[in-house]
N, C-alpha and C positions, 0 to 999 in steps of 0.2 A: 503493500500500500503505500503511495508517496507521501512524502512528509509535507507539512504545512511549510508555506513560504517562510514564517516566523521561526521555524524550528531547524530550518536549514542551516549547515555549519558555518560560522562567519570565515571566509577566506583570509581575512587581514588577521583575525585572531589566531588561525593557524599557521601564520608566515607564510602562505603560498599566494602566489600572484595568479588573479584569474585572467583568462583570454578568451576572446570570442572566436567562437568557431563558424564555419559558413551558415549552421542553422540558427544563430542567434543565441545560442545557450552559453553559456559561462563554464570552462572547463578547467580543473585545477592543474596548474603546472608546478612542479618543483622550482624553489627560489634558484636565481641565477648564482653560478660560483663565484665567488670573490678571487681575484688575481693573487696568486702565493706570492708574496713579496719577501718571503724569508730566504728563499735561495738567492735572490738579487743581492740582498743584504750581506749574507754570507760570501758569495762572490766578490763584494766590493770589499768586504773587511779583510779577505784573503790578499786580495790586490794591494791594499795599504799595507798589510804585513809585509808583503814582498818588496814593495817599494821602500819600507823602512830597514827592512834587512839589507837591501842594497846600498841604501846610503849609509849604514852602519858599517857594513864592508868598506866602503870607499873611506870613511875617515879612518877605519882601523888601518888600512894599508898606508893612508898618509901619515900616520903617526908612526907606523912602523917603520917607514922609510927614513923618516926624520931621525928615529931612536937608532937605526942602524949605524949611523956616523956619530954618534954620542958616545962619549968614552964612559965607563970601559967597554971594551970590546969582549963579550962573552966567548971567547974561543973555545974553551973547555965545554961547554954547553952545546955549541955547534958540533963539535967532534961527537959528544955523545949522542946527539940526535942524529948525525949522518950513521952512526952504529946501528942506533935503535931502529931507525927507519929504513935504512938503506941494504944493510947486510941481510936482514930478515924480509926483505922483499924481492930479493934478487931471484930466488927460486920461483916465486909467483911471476915475476916477470919473463922469465926464461921460458917457462911451461907455457904461458899465454903465446909468447912469440913463436915458439916452435910449432905448437898444433894450429896455429893460425895460419903459418907459412904451409904447412902440409895440406890443409883444408883448401887454401886458396889454389895450391898446385894441382890439386885432384880436381876442382872445379873447374878452371880454366883448361886444363888439359883434355877434360871430356869435352868441353864445349868446343874448344879449337880443333880437336880431332875430327870433328865432323866436316870441317872445312879443309882438312890436310894442313893445318896452320900449328902444328905442335912446336915447330920450331920457335915461336913467338913466346912461349910459355915463360921463359927466363927473363925475356924482356918485361913482360906484363908484370911478373912477380917482384923483379926487381924495383920496378918504379912503384908499385903499390906497397911495398913494404917499406921502402924509405921514406916516401914522401908522406904516406898516410896512416898505415896500418901500425907501425911499431911506435910512432910518438902518441897517436890517439888510444889504442887500445892498453897500452901501457901506463898511461894517465889514468884512464878509467878504471883499471883493475888495480894498479897498485896504489892509486890516488885514493880509491875507497878505503883502502886498508890504513892508509897512513891519515886521512882526514878523519876518520872514525876514531883512529887512536888518539889523535890531537884534542878531539871532542870530548871524549870519554876521560882523558888525563886532565885537562883544564876544567872540565865540567866537574870532576869530583873535588877537585881544589875550590870551586866556586862554592858549591853546595855546603863544603865545611869551613868556609870563611876564609880559607888560606890566601884567597887573591885579595881580600880586604885586608888580611893581616900584612902583606906586602905594600900595600898602600899606606897603612897605619906607619910601617917602620920607614916611610919616605921614599921607598923604591918605586919603580915604575913598573907595572905589571905587563906592559906592552915590551918594555926593554927584556925584562926576565924571562917572559914565557913566549912571546910572538916573534920576535926577532930571530932568536937561535933556530926556531921551526922553519920560519920563512927563508932564512939562509940557507940551511940545510936542504929544504926543498929545492930551491932554484939550482944547486949544486948536483943534487941528486937525480933530478928526472933527465936531462941531458945524457949522464952516464948509463942509466938504465935503458935509455933509447938506443945509445949505441950497441950495448950487450943484446938488445932485442933486434937491432937490425943484423947482427952477426948470426944469432942462434935461429933467427926466423927464417933468414935466406938458407942456413945450412939444413934446416928441417925439409925446406922445399927442395932443394937440390937432392935430398936423400930419397924423397917420394918420388921424384921424376926418374931417378935412375932404378929403384926398386919395380915401380909399378908399371911406368912407361917406357924404360929402356932408354931414356935418355943419358947419353954421357955427361959425367959429371962437368968435365972440361968444357964442354960445348955450353952446357947451360950456364956455367960461371962466365965464359968469355961473352956469351950474347948479353947477358945482364949486364956487365960492366960496359959492353958498348952503348947501351941505352941509358945508362946512369951517368950524369955528370955532377960536379961539385955542387951547382945549383940545386939539384934536386937534393942530394944529401942534406944540405944547409937548411933547405926549406923546411924538411921533417924535423931536422936538429934545433932549428930556431924556434920551433913551436913550444919546446918541451920547458925551457924556463918559464914561460907566460903560464903553462898549466902547474909548474910549481907553485907559482904565486897565487894562482886561484885556488888551488887545493887547501895550502897552508892558510891563507885568510879565511876560508868559508870554516875549515874546521876549528881555527883558534876562536872566529867571531861567535859561533854556537856555543863552544865549550864556555866563553867567559859569559854568554848570556845564559847559562844554566840555572834553572831555580826549579825548586821542588824535589829535593832528595834523589833518591836512586831512578824513581821514575823518570824526573827531568832530564837525568843523564841518558837515559834510554832514549828519551826523545829527541835530544840533541844530536846523539849519535845517527839516529836514523834520517834526521832532516840534513845531517852534513853527507852522508852517503848519495842520498837523492840527489841534493843541490849540487855536489861537485861533479857528478856524472853529467848532469845536464850542462852545468857552466863549461866543462870541458868541451861537450860538443858543440856549444854555442862558440865559445872562443876558437875551436878547430876551424869551424867554418868561417869565421871573421878573419883570421889569421889566413886561411887558405886564400882567400879572395885578396888580401893585402898582399902576400908573396907573388900570387900570378900577375897581381897589376903592376907589382916592381919589377919582374921578369920581362913583362912585355914592353 
């Protein structure tokens, strides 16, 4: 039995919006959804945090460069950081370079074999390793280990108020903590890159001989014919910039650590992600710069 007009449910009270249908009768539609502004606010907040971090890293780099030329020079601490970061990272760098060279040789050899151009494998591998693969992959793999170690070490000092104690004693935390690690990274990365060049090329040459029966002498000779000093220096010249990037990111997030052991874990994770992305961005910019100079 139809309800009387005065007993019909009130659309406004129910929070629904009436609309007219072709028959002239009002039908009830659900309310229009409101736009979600929370995601935009979160994205804007992350963008602001990223810009703040970028500015803080720039300020830390400026302070560190100034502190490098201030006396006294922490030579013993630099040597300790070279031993701590460098010697313990050699195995990772060499294994990465060797297997990357082997994989690249297999991929290029199978691809060029279809066109009967396997003689060019050595040329392609030589240029790829010296210009790009050795410096970039070494910086990503080794830099993640080094940067996370810096963030964890300095972060533990920050949460236990050792950094504040250094300031209270009248010393500069940037001079004591950041400068030795920065100098060590700038020295370390080119050395590891040279090792990666040699080992990566040796792995590529061995795979070419075993799997594709390419003479090692021929592989080595054709690779050297395609590589000149400018190619070698193009890859090696990126390494100090990668070292600066890794050291500044690790030290910045370490000194920014708050919140106990949980904060140390967050700083370490952020350092690994940020250093990998920063190395790739810096690699692109430096490649464009060096190619424009060579032209």
